[in-house]
N, C-alpha and C positions, 0 to 999 in steps of 0.2 A: 791635676796640679793640686797639691795640698798647700794651704797657706797656715803657717804656724805662727802664733803670737806668743811672746815671752817678755817678761820684764827685763830691764837692764841688769838687775841683780841676779835673775836667773842665767842670764847670758854670761855675766862675769863669773859665776859659779860653775857653769858647765858648758865651755864654748864648744866642746866636742859634740855635745847634743845638739846644739845650734848648727854646726857644720853638717851633721848628719840630716837634720831636717832641712837644710837647704838644698840637699840633693832632691827632695821630693818637690820643692817649691819655695817660694820666698819666705823669709822668716821676719816678721814685723817685730821690732824691739821697742818696747814701751818705755817711756820715762815720764813718770807722774801723769799717766792717762793719756800722754800724746804719743805719736809714732814718729820720732825723729830719725829712725834708722831702719833700713831693710838689708838683710843679708841675703846675697844671692851666690850662686856659683859663678865662676868667672865666665863659663860658656853661655851661661844665661845673660850675664851682663853684656857680653859681646853681641848677642842676639839682639837684645833690647836696644843697645846703643848704636847698632848697625856698624860696628867696627869691621874693617876688612884688614887682612894682612897687608903689611907694607911691603913695598918692593924690595927692601933688604930681606924680609923674611922669605919672600918668594924666591929670590935669587939663592938664599942659603938652603932651600929644601933639597933633599936628596934626589938626585937626578937631574938638577937644573942644568948642569954642564951638557947634558945630551939634547936640551931643547934648541931647535933651530930658531935663531932670531937675527934677521938681517933688516934692520929699519932702513928706509930710503934716506939719502942724505938730503940735507936742506940745500937748495940751490941758491937761495937769496937770503941775505942777512936781515933780520928785522930792523925796521927803521928806528932811529933813536926817538926817545919821547921828546917832545917840545914842551918844555916847562916855562915858556915865556908867557 
């Protein structure tokens, strides 16, 4: 993994270069000597954030209609909350 550093001015002048560099690793974007921003690919962001696909995404995937899914029926209803 390659870490690239560029100033915010460089980033504004050549975002394509920053996006290409993000394919190799994080891009640290400096602003007056500080690191307020990091550019990542979306795949890397998902990996770091631990995000998983939503149930809607999984149901919309190709071939989802062919998956057998027969969950058991609930026999008893949950008890209402006692808010007293």
